[in-house]
N, CA, C and O atoms as a DFTB+ gen file, in Angstrom:
316 C
 N C O
     1  1     213.401      90.422     -57.697
     2  2     214.381      89.358     -56.407
     3  2     214.752      90.376     -55.183
     4  3     215.081      91.489     -54.775
     5  1     214.609      89.811     -55.091
     6  2     215.426      90.595     -52.747
     7  2     216.594      90.015     -52.620
     8  3     216.597      88.801     -52.416
     9  1     217.551      90.562     -52.686
    10  2     219.317      90.236     -51.705
    11  2     219.457      90.613     -50.470
    12  3     219.179      91.721     -50.011
    13  1     220.086      89.287     -49.662
    14  2     220.230      89.651     -49.397
    15  2     221.297      88.741     -48.515
    16  3     221.660      87.632     -48.909
    17  1     221.854      89.456     -47.019
    18  2     223.007      89.054     -46.559
    19  2     223.138      87.668     -46.396
    20  3     222.331      87.691     -45.466
    21  1     223.519      86.141     -46.491
    22  2     223.879      85.217     -45.192
    23  2     224.799      84.841     -44.876
    24  3     225.473      84.753     -45.902
    25  1     225.587      84.389     -43.732
    26  2     227.106      84.368     -43.331
    27  2     226.802      83.178     -42.532
    28  3     225.709      82.611     -42.517
    29  1     227.875      82.831     -41.851
    30  2     229.000      81.446     -41.411
    31  2     229.102      81.751     -40.195
    32  3     228.541      80.985     -39.412
    33  1     229.855      82.980     -39.607
    34  2     229.770      83.490     -38.471
    35  2     229.269      82.150     -37.784
    36  3     229.785      81.050     -37.981
    37  1     228.309      82.371     -37.041
    38  2     227.851      81.045     -35.981
    39  2     228.592      80.267     -36.097
    40  3     229.545      80.218     -35.319
    41  1     228.432      79.315     -37.162
    42  2     229.145      78.205     -37.193
    43  2     230.173      78.241     -36.878
    44  3     230.508      77.520     -35.937
    45  1     231.264      79.202     -37.602
    46  2     232.539      79.381     -36.961
    47  2     232.764      79.779     -36.106
    48  3     233.731      79.168     -35.651
    49  1     232.414      80.637     -35.385
    50  2     232.279      80.607     -33.958
    51  2     231.683      79.248     -32.539
    52  3     231.744      79.055     -31.325
    53  1     231.228      78.738     -33.603
    54  2     231.036      77.603     -32.843
    55  2     231.790      76.505     -32.794
    56  3     231.931      75.746     -31.836
    57  1     232.388      76.426     -34.109
    58  2     233.560      75.213     -34.084
    59  2     234.089      75.790     -33.560
    60  3     233.387      75.697     -32.553
    61  1     235.372      76.880     -33.075
    62  2     235.655      77.409     -33.033
    63  2     236.445      77.691     -31.403
    64  3     237.432      78.087     -30.783
    65  1     234.595      76.910     -31.352
    66  2     235.016      77.342     -29.201
    67  2     234.709      78.082     -28.548
    68  3     234.583      77.918     -27.334
    69  1     234.531      78.955     -29.061
    70  2     234.402      80.531     -28.788
    71  2     232.454      81.304     -27.929
    72  3     231.426      80.736     -28.296
    73  1     232.404      81.903     -27.421
    74  2     231.747      82.100     -26.734
    75  2     230.824      83.967     -28.009
    76  3     231.456      84.620     -28.840
    77  1     229.242      84.198     -27.578
    78  2     229.113      85.248     -29.026
    79  2     230.099      86.813     -27.967
    80  3     230.596      87.809     -28.494
    81  1     230.077      86.457     -26.343
    82  2     231.095      87.718     -25.949
    83  2     232.020      87.596     -26.240
    84  3     232.603      88.526     -26.796
    85  1     232.766      86.134     -25.969
    86  2     234.322      86.188     -26.764
    87  2     234.846      86.898     -28.360
    88  3     235.816      87.579     -28.693
    89  1     233.849      86.430     -28.973
    90  2     234.214      87.312     -30.174
    91  2     233.705      88.686     -30.199
    92  3     234.327      89.566     -30.792
    93  1     232.380      88.961     -29.459
    94  2     232.298      89.837     -30.104
    95  2     234.130      91.579     -29.142
    96  3     234.580      92.721     -29.233
    97  1     234.219      90.387     -28.511
    98  2     235.965      90.946     -26.983
    99  2     236.211      91.390     -28.155
   100  3     236.111      92.567     -28.501
   101  1     236.684      90.089     -29.112
   102  2     237.924      90.589     -30.521
   103  2     238.168      90.756     -31.478
   104  3     239.146      90.850     -32.220
   105  1     236.843      90.812     -31.468
   106  2     236.445      92.257     -33.031
   107  2     236.103      93.485     -32.646
   108  3     236.154      94.350     -33.520
   109  1     235.621      93.934     -31.109
   110  2     235.081      95.310     -30.041
   111  2     233.710      95.538     -31.029
   112  3     233.518      96.171     -32.067
   113  1     233.319      95.146     -30.625
   114  2     231.964      95.304     -30.551
   115  2     230.986      94.841     -29.478
   116  3     231.461      94.383     -28.439
   117  1     230.023      94.896     -29.591
   118  2     228.538      93.648     -28.161
   119  2     228.696      92.612     -28.698
   120  3     229.492      92.219     -29.550
   121  1     227.138      91.742     -27.660
   122  2     227.758      90.722     -28.005
   123  2     226.196      91.458     -28.976
   124  3     225.952      90.865     -30.026
   125  1     225.352      92.524     -28.653
   126  2     224.281      91.415     -28.547
   127  2     224.594      92.176     -30.688
   128  3     223.858      91.640     -31.518
   129  1     225.260      92.897     -31.045
   130  2     226.153      93.055     -32.720
   131  2     226.296      91.723     -32.631
   132  3     225.601      91.425     -33.602
   133  1     226.757      90.452     -32.104
   134  2     226.877      89.471     -32.917
   135  2     225.993      88.377     -32.539
   136  3     226.136      87.158     -32.628
   137  1     224.868      89.238     -32.015
   138  2     223.480      87.595     -32.225
   139  2     223.149      88.262     -33.641
   140  3     222.582      87.686     -34.569
   141  1     223.727      89.925     -33.635
   142  2     222.191      90.460     -34.882
   143  2     223.108      89.617     -35.679
   144  3     222.286      89.017     -36.373
   145  1     224.457      89.104     -36.096
   146  2     224.644      89.296     -37.717
   147  2     224.488      87.971     -37.299
   148  3     223.521      87.587     -37.958
   149  1     224.876      87.003     -36.567
   150  2     224.495      85.618     -36.239
   151  2     222.732      85.246     -36.905
   152  3     222.495      84.117     -37.334
   153  1     221.807      86.170     -36.902
   154  2     220.809      86.653     -36.670
   155  2     220.302      86.706     -38.551
   156  3     219.368      86.563     -39.341
   157  1     221.411      86.950     -38.443
   158  2     220.731      87.559     -39.743
   159  2     219.845      89.477     -39.943
   160  3     219.101      89.807     -40.867
   161  1     220.092      89.978     -39.276
   162  2     219.108      91.269     -38.597
   163  2     219.948      92.381     -39.387
   164  3     219.560      93.284     -40.128
   165  1     221.351      91.972     -38.936
   166  2     221.920      93.328     -39.024
   167  2     223.079      92.183     -40.497
   168  3     223.266      91.010     -40.817
   169  1     223.640      93.992     -41.016
   170  2     225.147      93.434     -41.901
   171  2     225.886      94.449     -41.173
   172  3     225.579      95.531     -40.671
   173  1     227.693      93.304     -41.332
   174  2     228.436      94.519     -40.199
   175  2     228.715      95.625     -41.392
   176  3     227.841      95.725     -42.254
   177  1     229.731      96.347     -41.474
   178  2     230.506      97.608     -41.447
   179  2     231.426      95.800     -42.583
   180  3     231.176      94.603     -42.436
   181  1     232.721      96.715     -43.850
   182  2     233.172      96.426     -43.630
   183  2     234.179      95.797     -43.276
   184  3     234.648      94.715     -43.632
   185  1     234.820      97.382     -41.743
   186  2     234.931      97.546     -41.451
   187  2     235.385      95.776     -40.526
   188  3     236.325      94.997     -40.370
   189  1     233.307      96.063     -39.996
   190  2     233.623      94.834     -39.533
   191  2     234.103      93.760     -39.407
   192  3     234.913      93.189     -38.677
   193  1     232.936      93.385     -40.960
   194  2     233.335      91.992     -41.611
   195  2     234.966      92.272     -41.948
   196  3     234.727      91.739     -43.031
   197  1     236.026      92.522     -42.010
   198  2     236.922      92.558     -42.286
   199  2     237.492      92.087     -40.811
   200  3     237.876      90.918     -40.788
   201  1     237.638      93.040     -39.210
   202  2     237.649      92.695     -38.366
   203  2     237.310      91.053     -38.327
   204  3     238.231      90.430     -37.799
   205  1     236.302      90.298     -38.725
   206  2     235.729      89.160     -38.376
   207  2     237.300      87.902     -39.071
   208  3     238.143      87.079     -38.713
   209  1     236.868      88.467     -39.970
   210  2     237.646      87.525     -41.577
   211  2     239.134      88.017     -40.796
   212  3     239.545      86.866     -40.945
   213  1     240.302      88.710     -40.096
   214  2     241.201      88.027     -40.508
   215  2     241.178      87.832     -38.314
   216  3     242.201      87.741     -37.634
   217  1     239.660      87.825     -37.735
   218  2     239.808      86.540     -36.952
   219  2     240.035      85.003     -36.474
   220  3     240.570      84.274     -35.639
   221  1     238.918      85.090     -38.074
   222  2     238.255      83.916     -37.870
   223  2     239.265      83.022     -39.353
   224  3     239.081      81.895     -39.812
   225  1     240.491      84.272     -39.829
   226  2     241.312      83.170     -40.843
   227  2     240.727      82.892     -42.040
   228  3     241.378      82.265     -42.875
   229  1     239.571      83.261     -42.284
   230  2     238.287      82.789     -43.780
   231  2     239.273      84.831     -44.748
   232  3     240.204      85.634     -44.687
   233  1     237.974      84.435     -45.461
   234  2     238.082      85.340     -46.314
   235  2     236.630      85.887     -45.816
   236  3     235.836      85.341     -45.049
   237  1     236.522      87.274     -46.568
   238  2     235.158      87.768     -46.717
   239  2     233.906      87.286     -47.277
   240  3     232.830      86.828     -46.893
   241  1     234.501      87.581     -48.331
   242  2     233.422      86.503     -48.980
   243  2     232.998      84.534     -49.065
   244  3     232.350      83.805     -49.815
   245  1     233.698      84.398     -48.005
   246  2     234.098      82.867     -47.236
   247  2     232.393      83.083     -46.391
   248  3     231.398      82.575     -46.907
   249  1     232.327      83.670     -45.436
   250  2     231.416      84.798     -44.379
   251  2     230.254      84.669     -44.380
   252  3     229.267      84.190     -43.823
   253  1     230.950      85.687     -45.802
   254  2     229.846      86.499     -46.118
   255  2     229.595      86.756     -47.491
   256  3     230.221      87.527     -48.219
   257  1     228.078      85.640     -47.944
   258  2     228.050      85.874     -48.983
   259  2     226.439      86.327     -49.388
   260  3     225.558      85.855     -48.669
   261  1     226.194      86.871     -50.068
   262  2     225.134      87.818     -51.008
   263  2     224.304      86.577     -51.915
   264  3     225.013      85.929     -52.686
   265  1     223.062      86.288     -51.855
   266  2     221.492      85.630     -51.533
   267  2     220.393      86.460     -52.062
   268  3     220.151      87.620     -51.728
   269  1     219.804      85.801     -52.855
   270  2     218.918      86.077     -54.079
   271  2     216.973      84.997     -53.419
   272  3     216.865      83.775     -53.316
   273  1     216.613      85.334     -53.327
   274  2     215.194      84.974     -52.830
   275  2     214.119      85.735     -54.229
   276  3     213.682      86.881     -54.333
   277  1     214.001      84.753     -54.976
   278  2     213.131      85.640     -56.688
   279  2     211.630      85.751     -55.274
   280  3     211.001      86.808     -55.222
   281  1     211.344      84.855     -54.513
   282  2     209.908      84.511     -53.912
   283  2     209.620      86.170     -53.318
   284  3     208.543      86.760     -53.230
   285  1     211.211      86.717     -52.908
   286  2     210.446      88.455     -53.022
   287  2     210.488      89.363     -54.208
   288  3     211.472      89.433     -54.945
   289  1     209.273      90.132     -54.389
   290  2     209.943      91.141     -55.355
   291  2     210.022      91.777     -55.134
   292  3     209.559      92.035     -54.023
   293  1     210.747      92.911     -55.949
   294  2     210.987      94.478     -55.350
   295  2     211.125      95.680     -56.754
   296  3     211.544      95.773     -57.907
   297  1     210.703      96.152     -56.089
   298  2     210.518      97.726     -57.676
   299  2     212.018      97.770     -57.950
   300  3     212.800      97.309     -57.119
   301  1     212.415      98.278     -59.019
   302  2     213.804      98.708     -58.914
   303  2     214.013      99.726     -60.292
   304  3     213.069      99.889     -61.066
   305  1     215.186     100.314     -60.490
   306  2     214.720     101.018     -61.315
   307  2     214.068     100.376     -63.296
   308  3     214.291      99.241     -63.719
   309  1     213.549     101.129     -63.846
   310  2     212.392     100.879     -64.625
   311  2     212.120     100.020     -64.775
   312  3     212.498      99.292     -65.693
   313  1     210.889      99.615     -63.413
   314  2     210.019      98.488     -63.117
   315  2     208.604      99.484     -62.789
   316  3     207.537      98.956     -62.472
């Protein structure tokens, strides 16, 4: 079973009516970083996740969740 991080950044950003560029400026990263986070191609550092959570006034756990995909098999300890 494989785990991955899903997030609500795109939804929260659109609900707030701001661009990827504006969010990037507010949290101190590039627009490309915001794009990668929204697409699920990049998992932010704890520091960046906290900055995003503070900006949206939401908990980190609300914005970022660990999901599991049982269709993807990975080799773990003892397998």
